[in-house]
PDB file as gemmi writes it, atoms N, CA and C in Angstrom:
CRYST1    1.000    1.000    1.000  90.00  90.00  90.00 P 1                      
ATOM      1  N   MET A   1      81.327  23.768  89.133  1.00  0.00           N  
ATOM      2  CA  MET A   1      80.097  23.898  88.405  1.00  0.00           C  
ATOM      3  C   MET A   1      79.473  25.277  88.655  1.00  0.00           C  
ATOM      4  N   ILE A   2      79.438  25.723  89.903  1.00  0.00           N  
ATOM      5  CA  ILE A   2      78.899  27.048  90.202  1.00  0.00           C  
ATOM      6  C   ILE A   2      79.796  28.113  89.591  1.00  0.00           C  
ATOM      7  N   PHE A   3      81.103  27.892  89.629  1.00  0.00           N  
ATOM      8  CA  PHE A   3      82.039  28.854  89.049  1.00  0.00           C  
ATOM      9  C   PHE A   3      81.782  29.025  87.553  1.00  0.00           C  
ATOM     10  N   GLU A   4      81.495  27.945  86.861  1.00  0.00           N  
ATOM     11  CA  GLU A   4      81.217  28.033  85.426  1.00  0.00           C  
ATOM     12  C   GLU A   4      79.924  28.797  85.171  1.00  0.00           C  
ATOM     13  N   GLY A   5      78.927  28.618  86.006  1.00  0.00           N  
ATOM     14  CA  GLY A   5      77.676  29.366  85.872  1.00  0.00           C  
ATOM     15  C   GLY A   5      77.873  30.851  86.102  1.00  0.00           C  
ATOM     16  N   VAL A   6      78.672  31.190  87.117  1.00  0.00           N  
ATOM     17  CA  VAL A   6      78.963  32.597  87.400  1.00  0.00           C  
ATOM     18  C   VAL A   6      79.769  33.201  86.256  1.00  0.00           C  
ATOM     19  N   LYS A   7      80.719  32.432  85.745  1.00  0.00           N  
ATOM     20  CA  LYS A   7      81.532  32.895  84.613  1.00  0.00           C  
ATOM     21  C   LYS A   7      80.653  33.147  83.388  1.00  0.00           C  
ATOM     22  N   LEU A   8      79.725  32.229  83.101  1.00  0.00           N  
ATOM     23  CA  LEU A   8      78.811  32.391  81.971  1.00  0.00           C  
ATOM     24  C   LEU A   8      77.910  33.610  82.178  1.00  0.00           C  
ATOM     25  N   MET A   9      77.466  33.827  83.425  1.00  0.00           N  
ATOM     26  CA  MET A   9      76.631  34.984  83.727  1.00  0.00           C  
ATOM     27  C   MET A   9      77.382  36.278  83.444  1.00  0.00           C  
ATOM     28  N   PHE A  10      78.636  36.374  83.880  1.00  0.00           N  
ATOM     29  CA  PHE A  10      79.414  37.589  83.638  1.00  0.00           C  
ATOM     30  C   PHE A  10      79.716  37.783  82.155  1.00  0.00           C  
ATOM     31  N   ILE A  11      79.971  36.711  81.448  1.00  0.00           N  
ATOM     32  CA  ILE A  11      80.211  36.824  80.004  1.00  0.00           C  
ATOM     33  C   ILE A  11      78.937  37.327  79.310  1.00  0.00           C  
ATOM     34  N   GLY A  12      77.783  36.784  79.689  1.00  0.00           N  
ATOM     35  CA  GLY A  12      76.516  37.223  79.095  1.00  0.00           C  
ATOM     36  C   GLY A  12      76.197  38.662  79.432  1.00  0.00           C  
ATOM     37  N   MET A  13      76.393  39.040  80.681  1.00  0.00           N  
ATOM     38  CA  MET A  13      76.101  40.418  81.085  1.00  0.00           C  
ATOM     39  C   MET A  13      77.058  41.397  80.408  1.00  0.00           C  
ATOM     40  N   THR A  14      78.318  41.001  80.269  1.00  0.00           N  
ATOM     41  CA  THR A  14      79.291  41.850  79.583  1.00  0.00           C  
ATOM     42  C   THR A  14      78.922  42.017  78.119  1.00  0.00           C  
ATOM     43  N   THR A  15      78.492  40.924  77.491  1.00  0.00           N  
ATOM     44  CA  THR A  15      78.080  40.990  76.085  1.00  0.00           C  
ATOM     45  C   THR A  15      76.899  41.948  75.917  1.00  0.00           C  
ATOM     46  N   VAL A  16      75.919  41.827  76.788  1.00  0.00           N  
ATOM     47  CA  VAL A  16      74.749  42.708  76.704  1.00  0.00           C  
ATOM     48  C   VAL A  16      75.155  44.151  76.951  1.00  0.00           C  
ATOM     49  N   LEU A  17      76.012  44.399  77.927  1.00  0.00           N  
ATOM     50  CA  LEU A  17      76.470  45.759  78.226  1.00  0.00           C  
ATOM     51  C   LEU A  17      77.219  46.357  77.042  1.00  0.00           C  
ATOM     52  N   LEU A  18      78.084  45.578  76.426  1.00  0.00           N  
ATOM     53  CA  LEU A  18      78.829  46.077  75.257  1.00  0.00           C  
ATOM     54  C   LEU A  18      77.891  46.358  74.081  1.00  0.00           C  
ATOM     55  N   PHE A  19      76.937  45.462  73.867  1.00  0.00           N  
ATOM     56  CA  PHE A  19      75.988  45.667  72.777  1.00  0.00           C  
ATOM     57  C   PHE A  19      75.164  46.928  73.003  1.00  0.00           C  
ATOM     58  N   LEU A  20      74.655  47.128  74.214  1.00  0.00           N  
ATOM     59  CA  LEU A  20      73.865  48.319  74.497  1.00  0.00           C  
ATOM     60  C   LEU A  20      74.700  49.595  74.395  1.00  0.00           C  
ATOM     61  N   SER A  21      75.942  49.536  74.852  1.00  0.00           N  
ATOM     62  CA  SER A  21      76.833  50.693  74.727  1.00  0.00           C  
ATOM     63  C   SER A  21      77.085  51.020  73.259  1.00  0.00           C  
ATOM     64  N   PHE A  22      77.292  49.983  72.444  1.00  0.00           N  
ATOM     65  CA  PHE A  22      77.504  50.175  71.006  1.00  0.00           C  
ATOM     66  C   PHE A  22      76.262  50.780  70.358  1.00  0.00           C  
ATOM     67  N   MET A  23      75.080  50.312  70.766  1.00  0.00           N  
ATOM     68  CA  MET A  23      73.840  50.855  70.229  1.00  0.00           C  
ATOM     69  C   MET A  23      73.675  52.331  70.594  1.00  0.00           C  
ATOM     70  N   ILE A  24      74.019  52.689  71.826  1.00  0.00           N  
ATOM     71  CA  ILE A  24      73.927  54.087  72.247  1.00  0.00           C  
ATOM     72  C   ILE A  24      74.868  54.946  71.421  1.00  0.00           C  
ATOM     73  N   LEU A  25      76.070  54.466  71.192  1.00  0.00           N  
ATOM     74  CA  LEU A  25      77.028  55.223  70.372  1.00  0.00           C  
ATOM     75  C   LEU A  25      76.517  55.395  68.945  1.00  0.00           C  
ATOM     76  N   LEU A  26      75.926  54.351  68.392  1.00  0.00           N  
ATOM     77  CA  LEU A  26      75.369  54.471  67.040  1.00  0.00           C  
ATOM     78  C   LEU A  26      74.218  55.470  66.990  1.00  0.00           C  
ATOM     79  N   ILE A  27      73.359  55.454  67.989  1.00  0.00           N  
ATOM     80  CA  ILE A  27      72.245  56.404  68.023  1.00  0.00           C  
ATOM     81  C   ILE A  27      72.765  57.833  68.128  1.00  0.00           C  
ATOM     82  N   LEU A  28      73.761  58.058  68.945  1.00  0.00           N  
ATOM     83  CA  LEU A  28      74.357  59.396  69.058  1.00  0.00           C  
ATOM     84  C   LEU A  28      75.001  59.832  67.750  1.00  0.00           C  
ATOM     85  N   ALA A  29      75.673  58.901  67.068  1.00  0.00           N  
ATOM     86  CA  ALA A  29      76.314  59.225  65.787  1.00  0.00           C  
ATOM     87  C   ALA A  29      75.271  59.598  64.739  1.00  0.00           C  
ATOM     88  N   VAL A  30      74.210  58.825  64.653  1.00  0.00           N  
ATOM     89  CA  VAL A  30      73.156  59.125  63.677  1.00  0.00           C  
ATOM     90  C   VAL A  30      72.487  60.447  64.025  1.00  0.00           C  
ATOM     91  N   SER A  31      72.294  60.701  65.299  1.00  0.00           N  
ATOM     92  CA  SER A  31      71.689  61.955  65.729  1.00  0.00           C  
ATOM     93  C   SER A  31      72.538  63.152  65.306  1.00  0.00           C  
ATOM     94  N   SER A  32      73.830  63.049  65.485  1.00  0.00           N  
ATOM     95  CA  SER A  32      74.691  64.174  65.107  1.00  0.00           C  
ATOM     96  C   SER A  32      74.790  64.319  63.588  1.00  0.00           C  
ATOM     97  N   LEU A  33      74.708  63.219  62.859  1.00  0.00           N  
ATOM     98  CA  LEU A  33      74.782  63.298  61.402  1.00  0.00           C  
ATOM     99  C   LEU A  33      73.505  63.862  60.779  1.00  0.00           C  
ATOM    100  N   THR A  34      72.380  63.655  61.407  1.00  0.00           N  
ATOM    101  CA  THR A  34      71.110  64.114  60.838  1.00  0.00           C  
ATOM    102  C   THR A  34      70.584  65.379  61.499  1.00  0.00           C  
ATOM    103  N   ARG A  35      71.382  66.043  62.290  1.00  0.00           N  
ATOM    104  CA  ARG A  35      70.933  67.242  63.003  1.00  0.00           C  
ATOM    105  C   ARG A  35      70.514  68.348  62.036  1.00  0.00           C  
ATOM    106  N   GLU A  36      71.275  68.581  60.982  1.00  0.00           N  
ATOM    107  CA  GLU A  36      70.948  69.660  60.044  1.00  0.00           C  
ATOM    108  C   GLU A  36      69.670  69.354  59.272  1.00  0.00           C  
ATOM    109  N   ALA A  37      69.518  68.112  58.835  1.00  0.00           N  
ATOM    110  CA  ALA A  37      68.313  67.739  58.103  1.00  0.00           C  
ATOM    111  C   ALA A  37      67.077  67.869  58.996  1.00  0.00           C  
ATOM    112  N   THR A  38      67.224  67.508  60.245  1.00  0.00           N  
ATOM    113  CA  THR A  38      66.110  67.617  61.178  1.00  0.00           C  
ATOM    114  C   THR A  38      65.736  69.075  61.403  1.00  0.00           C  
ATOM    115  N   ALA A  39      66.730  69.932  61.520  1.00  0.00           N  
ATOM    116  CA  ALA A  39      66.467  71.365  61.711  1.00  0.00           C  
ATOM    117  C   ALA A  39      65.731  71.938  60.500  1.00  0.00           C  
ATOM    118  N   ARG A  40      66.149  71.542  59.292  1.00  0.00           N  
ATOM    119  CA  ARG A  40      65.461  72.017  58.080  1.00  0.00           C  
ATOM    120  C   ARG A  40      64.016  71.533  58.054  1.00  0.00           C  
ATOM    121  N   GLU A  41      63.797  70.295  58.456  1.00  0.00           N  
ATOM    122  CA  GLU A  41      62.445  69.747  58.457  1.00  0.00           C  
ATOM    123  C   GLU A  41      61.564  70.464  59.469  1.00  0.00           C  
ATOM    124  N   VAL A  42      62.106  70.771  60.635  1.00  0.00           N  
ATOM    125  CA  VAL A  42      61.341  71.481  61.660  1.00  0.00           C  
ATOM    126  C   VAL A  42      60.979  72.878  61.172  1.00  0.00           C  
ATOM    127  N   GLU A  43      61.918  73.550  60.521  1.00  0.00           N  
ATOM    128  CA  GLU A  43      61.629  74.886  59.979  1.00  0.00           C  
ATOM    129  C   GLU A  43      60.544  74.809  58.913  1.00  0.00           C  
ATOM    130  N   GLY A  44      60.604  73.791  58.073  1.00  0.00           N  
ATOM    131  CA  GLY A  44      59.573  73.615  57.052  1.00  0.00           C  
ATOM    132  C   GLY A  44      58.202  73.383  57.668  1.00  0.00           C  
ATOM    133  N   LEU A  45      58.143  72.603  58.723  1.00  0.00           N  
ATOM    134  CA  LEU A  45      56.875  72.367  59.405  1.00  0.00           C  
ATOM    135  C   LEU A  45      56.335  73.644  60.030  1.00  0.00           C  
ATOM    136  N   LYS A  46      57.228  74.451  60.605  1.00  0.00           N  
ATOM    137  CA  LYS A  46      56.795  75.730  61.196  1.00  0.00           C  
ATOM    138  C   LYS A  46      56.220  76.648  60.125  1.00  0.00           C  
ATOM    139  N   ARG A  47      56.906  76.707  58.961  1.00  0.00           N  
ATOM    140  CA  ARG A  47      56.400  77.548  57.872  1.00  0.00           C  
ATOM    141  C   ARG A  47      55.042  77.062  57.383  1.00  0.00           C  
ATOM    142  N   ASP A  48      54.878  75.741  57.261  1.00  0.00           N  
ATOM    143  CA  ASP A  48      53.596  75.191  56.828  1.00  0.00           C  
ATOM    144  C   ASP A  48      52.487  75.535  57.806  1.00  0.00           C  
ATOM    145  N   ARG A  49      52.764  75.433  59.102  1.00  0.00           N  
ATOM    146  CA  ARG A  49      51.753  75.775  60.108  1.00  0.00           C  
ATOM    147  C   ARG A  49      51.382  77.249  60.033  1.00  0.00           C  
ATOM    148  N   GLU A  50      52.387  78.104  59.840  1.00  0.00           N  
ATOM    149  CA  GLU A  50      52.100  79.538  59.742  1.00  0.00           C  
ATOM    150  C   GLU A  50      51.251  79.837  58.518  1.00  0.00           C  
ATOM    151  N   LEU A  51      51.568  79.190  57.386  1.00  0.00           N  
ATOM    152  CA  LEU A  51      50.781  79.398  56.171  1.00  0.00           C  
ATOM    153  C   LEU A  51      49.352  78.901  56.346  1.00  0.00           C  
ATOM    154  N   GLN A  52      49.186  77.761  56.983  1.00  0.00           N  
ATOM    155  CA  GLN A  52      47.837  77.246  57.216  1.00  0.00           C  
ATOM    156  C   GLN A  52      47.048  78.170  58.143  1.00  0.00           C  
ATOM    157  N   ALA A  53      47.694  78.684  59.179  1.00  0.00           N  
ATOM    158  CA  ALA A  53      47.019  79.600  60.099  1.00  0.00           C  
ATOM    159  C   ALA A  53      46.627  80.883  59.369  1.00  0.00           C  
ATOM    160  N   GLU A  54      47.504  81.359  58.500  1.00  0.00           N  
ATOM    161  CA  GLU A  54      47.200  82.577  57.741  1.00  0.00           C  
ATOM    162  C   GLU A  54      46.032  82.338  56.794  1.00  0.00           C  
ATOM    163  N   ARG A  55      46.007  81.179  56.136  1.00  0.00           N  
ATOM    164  CA  ARG A  55      44.893  80.857  55.236  1.00  0.00           C  
ATOM    165  C   ARG A  55      43.585  80.761  56.015  1.00  0.00           C  
ATOM    166  N   ARG A  56      43.643  80.149  57.208  1.00  0.00           N  
ATOM    167  CA  ARG A  56      42.429  80.037  58.014  1.00  0.00           C  
ATOM    168  C   ARG A  56      41.911  81.415  58.415  1.00  0.00           C  
ATOM    169  N   ARG A  57      42.835  82.311  58.766  1.00  0.00           N  
ATOM    170  CA  ARG A  57      42.417  83.663  59.157  1.00  0.00           C  
ATOM    171  C   ARG A  57      41.772  84.386  57.985  1.00  0.00           C  
ATOM    172  N   LYS A  58      42.307  84.173  56.776  1.00  0.00           N  
ATOM    173  CA  LYS A  58      41.762  84.857  55.599  1.00  0.00           C  
ATOM    174  C   LYS A  58      40.419  84.287  55.182  1.00  0.00           C  
ATOM    175  N   THR A  59      40.215  82.974  55.333  1.00  0.00           N  
ATOM    176  CA  THR A  59      38.991  82.351  54.839  1.00  0.00           C  
ATOM    177  C   THR A  59      37.864  82.340  55.850  1.00  0.00           C  
ATOM    178  N   GLN A  60      38.153  82.615  57.115  1.00  0.00           N  
ATOM    179  CA  GLN A  60      37.088  82.603  58.111  1.00  0.00           C  
ATOM    180  C   GLN A  60      36.212  83.833  57.946  1.00  0.00           C  
ATOM    181  N   PRO A  61      34.886  83.649  58.016  1.00  0.00           N  
ATOM    182  CA  PRO A  61      34.005  84.820  57.924  1.00  0.00           C  
ATOM    183  C   PRO A  61      34.148  85.673  59.172  1.00  0.00           C  
ATOM    184  N   SER A  62      33.708  86.900  59.036  1.00  0.00           N  
ATOM    185  CA  SER A  62      33.782  87.780  60.205  1.00  0.00           C  
ATOM    186  C   SER A  62      32.870  87.225  61.283  1.00  0.00           C  
ATOM    187  N   ASP A  63      33.349  87.243  62.475  1.00  0.00           N  
ATOM    188  CA  ASP A  63      32.609  86.640  63.589  1.00  0.00           C  
ATOM    189  C   ASP A  63      31.862  87.730  64.348  1.00  0.00           C  
ATOM    190  N   ASP A  64      30.816  88.268  63.698  1.00  0.00           N  
ATOM    191  CA  ASP A  64      30.048  89.314  64.362  1.00  0.00           C  
ATOM    192  C   ASP A  64      28.845  88.756  65.103  1.00  0.00           C  
ATOM    193  N   GLY A  65      28.588  87.484  64.969  1.00  0.00           N  
ATOM    194  CA  GLY A  65      27.521  86.854  65.725  1.00  0.00           C  
ATOM    195  C   GLY A  65      26.182  86.847  65.023  1.00  0.00           C  
ATOM    196  N   GLU A  66      26.050  87.539  63.894  1.00  0.00           N  
ATOM    197  CA  GLU A  66      24.755  87.591  63.203  1.00  0.00           C  
ATOM    198  C   GLU A  66      24.366  86.220  62.664  1.00  0.00           C  
ATOM    199  N   ALA A  67      25.333  85.460  62.159  1.00  0.00           N  
ATOM    200  CA  ALA A  67      25.028  84.142  61.626  1.00  0.00           C  
ATOM    201  C   ALA A  67      24.570  83.210  62.743  1.00  0.00           C  
ATOM    202  N   ASP A  68      25.203  83.307  63.906  1.00  0.00           N  
ATOM    203  CA  ASP A  68      24.810  82.472  65.035  1.00  0.00           C  
ATOM    204  C   ASP A  68      23.401  82.808  65.494  1.00  0.00           C  
ATOM    205  N   ILE A  69      23.083  84.081  65.537  1.00  0.00           N  
ATOM    206  CA  ILE A  69      21.755  84.512  65.972  1.00  0.00           C  
ATOM    207  C   ILE A  69      20.704  84.018  64.990  1.00  0.00           C  
ATOM    208  N   ALA A  70      21.009  84.072  63.698  1.00  0.00           N  
ATOM    209  CA  ALA A  70      20.051  83.618  62.697  1.00  0.00           C  
ATOM    210  C   ALA A  70      19.798  82.120  62.825  1.00  0.00           C  
ATOM    211  N   VAL A  71      20.834  81.356  63.078  1.00  0.00           N  
ATOM    212  CA  VAL A  71      20.684  79.905  63.223  1.00  0.00           C  
ATOM    213  C   VAL A  71      19.865  79.585  64.458  1.00  0.00           C  
ATOM    214  N   ILE A  72      20.140  80.256  65.557  1.00  0.00           N  
ATOM    215  CA  ILE A  72      19.402  80.014  66.799  1.00  0.00           C  
ATOM    216  C   ILE A  72      17.933  80.410  66.630  1.00  0.00           C  
ATOM    217  N   ALA A  73      17.694  81.542  65.986  1.00  0.00           N  
ATOM    218  CA  ALA A  73      16.314  81.989  65.770  1.00  0.00           C  
ATOM    219  C   ALA A  73      15.562  80.993  64.899  1.00  0.00           C  
ATOM    220  N   ALA A  74      16.215  80.450  63.877  1.00  0.00           N  
ATOM    221  CA  ALA A  74      15.563  79.465  63.016  1.00  0.00           C  
ATOM    222  C   ALA A  74      15.261  78.187  63.784  1.00  0.00           C  
ATOM    223  N   ALA A  75      16.160  77.767  64.649  1.00  0.00           N  
ATOM    224  CA  ALA A  75      15.937  76.561  65.442  1.00  0.00           C  
ATOM    225  C   ALA A  75      14.773  76.760  66.416  1.00  0.00           C  
ATOM    226  N   VAL A  76      14.698  77.915  67.043  1.00  0.00           N  
ATOM    227  CA  VAL A  76      13.601  78.199  67.981  1.00  0.00           C  
ATOM    228  C   VAL A  76      12.278  78.247  67.224  1.00  0.00           C  
ATOM    229  N   ALA A  77      12.282  78.865  66.073  1.00  0.00           N  
ATOM    230  CA  ALA A  77      11.049  78.951  65.284  1.00  0.00           C  
ATOM    231  C   ALA A  77      10.595  77.564  64.847  1.00  0.00           C  
ATOM    232  N   ALA A  78      11.516  76.704  64.438  1.00  0.00           N  
ATOM    233  CA  ALA A  78      11.152  75.347  64.030  1.00  0.00           C  
ATOM    234  C   ALA A  78      10.614  74.557  65.209  1.00  0.00           C  
ATOM    235  N   TYR A  79      11.220  74.692  66.358  1.00  0.00           N  
ATOM    236  CA  TYR A  79      10.758  73.987  67.556  1.00  0.00           C  
ATOM    237  C   TYR A  79       9.361  74.455  67.951  1.00  0.00           C  
ATOM    238  N   GLU A  80       9.139  75.767  67.973  1.00  0.00           N  
ATOM    239  CA  GLU A  80       7.822  76.294  68.342  1.00  0.00           C  
ATOM    240  C   GLU A  80       6.772  75.899  67.314  1.00  0.00           C  
ATOM    241  N   GLY A  81       7.156  75.884  66.057  1.00  0.00           N  
ATOM    242  CA  GLY A  81       6.199  75.480  65.004  1.00  0.00           C  
ATOM    243  C   GLY A  81       5.772  74.037  65.186  1.00  0.00           C  
ATOM    244  N   GLU A  82       6.677  73.148  65.513  1.00  0.00           N  
ATOM    245  CA  GLU A  82       6.341  71.745  65.743  1.00  0.00           C  
ATOM    246  C   GLU A  82       5.523  71.576  67.023  1.00  0.00           C  
ATOM    247  N   ARG A  83       5.896  72.302  68.026  1.00  0.00           N  
ATOM    248  CA  ARG A  83       5.232  72.161  69.330  1.00  0.00           C  
ATOM    249  C   ARG A  83       3.800  72.654  69.296  1.00  0.00           C  
ATOM    250  N   PHE A  84       3.563  73.803  68.691  1.00  0.00           N  
ATOM    251  CA  PHE A  84       2.209  74.371  68.657  1.00  0.00           C  
ATOM    252  C   PHE A  84       1.361  73.754  67.554  1.00  0.00           C  
ATOM    253  N   ALA A  85       1.963  73.137  66.564  1.00  0.00           N  
ATOM    254  CA  ALA A  85       1.186  72.469  65.511  1.00  0.00           C  
ATOM    255  C   ALA A  85       0.532  71.227  66.035  1.00  0.00           C  
ATOM    256  N   GLN A  86       1.132  70.550  67.010  1.00  0.00           N  
ATOM    257  CA  GLN A  86       0.588  69.329  67.555  1.00  0.00           C  
ATOM    258  C   GLN A  86      -0.524  69.593  68.565  1.00  0.00           C  
ATOM    259  N   ALA A  87      -0.540  70.742  69.179  1.00  0.00           N  
ATOM    260  CA  ALA A  87      -1.518  71.036  70.230  1.00  0.00           C  
ATOM    261  C   ALA A  87      -2.860  71.396  69.693  1.00  0.00           C  
TER     262      ALA A  87                                                      
END                                                                             
């Protein structure tokens, strides 16, 4: 009875080992078959990122700080106007 249990255990473990080995081989095969398509896709993504970065550089306003100073000055003026109006 114990021998049959051990035999069943080895048959089950062997089946699982063979299945996992077969799965690994299939994954490697698919990986090698799709290597060129993956490389083309990666290159396309790199080109898209470069184009987006170039567009962002072209559309961004010059960062001379004048706009930031104007916004801060307006915020301070609004705060002081509210604060001194209540007093």
